[in-house]
C-alpha positions as CSV (number, residue, x, y, z in Angstrom):
1,M,4.0,1.7,-13.8
2,D,5.5,4.6,-11.8
3,I,4.9,4.4,-8.0
4,I,5.3,7.6,-5.9
5,F,4.9,7.9,-2.2
6,S,3.4,11.0,-0.6
7,R,5.1,12.6,2.4
8,H,2.4,11.2,4.6
9,A,2.9,7.7,3.3
10,K,6.6,7.9,3.8
11,R,6.1,8.9,7.4
12,R,3.6,6.1,8.1
13,I,5.8,3.5,6.4
14,K,8.7,4.6,8.6
15,L,6.5,4.7,11.8
16,Y,5.2,1.2,11.3
17,C,8.5,-0.3,10.1
18,L,7.3,-1.2,6.7
19,S,9.3,-1.2,3.5
20,E,8.7,1.0,0.4
21,D,10.3,-1.7,-1.8
22,R,8.0,-4.4,-0.4
23,I,5.0,-2.2,-1.1
24,R,6.2,-1.5,-4.6
25,I,6.4,-5.3,-5.2
26,L,2.9,-5.9,-3.8
27,L,1.4,-3.1,-5.9
28,A,3.1,-4.4,-9.1
29,K,1.2,-7.7,-8.7
30,E,-2.2,-6.1,-8.3
31,A,-4.7,-5.0,-11.0
32,L,-5.5,-1.4,-10.2
33,G,-8.3,0.6,-11.6
34,Q,-8.3,4.3,-12.3
35,G,-9.1,6.8,-9.5
36,N,-8.9,6.2,-5.7
37,N,-8.2,2.7,-4.6
38,E,-8.0,1.0,-1.2
39,I,-6.5,-2.5,-0.9
40,I,-5.9,-4.8,2.0
41,I,-3.1,-7.2,1.2
42,N,-1.0,-9.8,3.1
43,Y,2.3,-8.0,3.8
44,T,4.2,-11.1,5.1
45,S,3.8,-14.8,4.9
46,D,2.6,-14.9,8.5
47,S,-0.7,-13.1,7.5
48,K,0.3,-9.6,8.6
49,K,-2.2,-7.4,6.6
50,V,-1.5,-3.9,5.4
51,K,-4.0,-1.4,4.1
52,I,-2.8,0.7,1.2
53,V,-4.7,3.8,0.0
54,M,-3.6,5.2,-3.4
55,M,-4.6,7.3,-6.4
56,V,-4.2,5.8,-9.9
57,E,-3.8,8.2,-12.9
58,E,-3.0,6.5,-16.2
59,D,0.6,5.1,-15.6
60,K,1.2,6.8,-12.3
61,V,0.3,5.5,-8.8
62,T,0.5,7.8,-5.8
63,V,0.4,6.0,-2.5
64,I,-1.4,8.2,0.0
65,T,-1.0,6.1,3.1
66,A,-0.1,2.6,4.2
67,Y,-0.6,1.1,7.6
68,P,-0.9,-2.4,9.3
69,L,-4.4,-3.6,10.2
70,K,-5.2,-4.5,13.8
71,R,-5.4,-8.2,14.7
72,G,-8.8,-9.9,14.3
73,R,-9.9,-7.7,11.4
74,K,-11.5,-9.5,8.5
75,K,-10.9,-8.9,4.8
């Protein structure tokens, strides 16, 4: 699976001090369907959650944006 980050995603990842490599690892573990996808996933072991919005086309995943969720948010 080829994972590409949009310019917007790269800027958000840098702004929120996230890691592209960590996001690649998390996405490799997920079962993604074709089309637009949004997932909320634990980024670290201390329950820091990150929302990742992406577009899946055959064997190519384009990450549109990624950002941490605010505290107290469910799901």
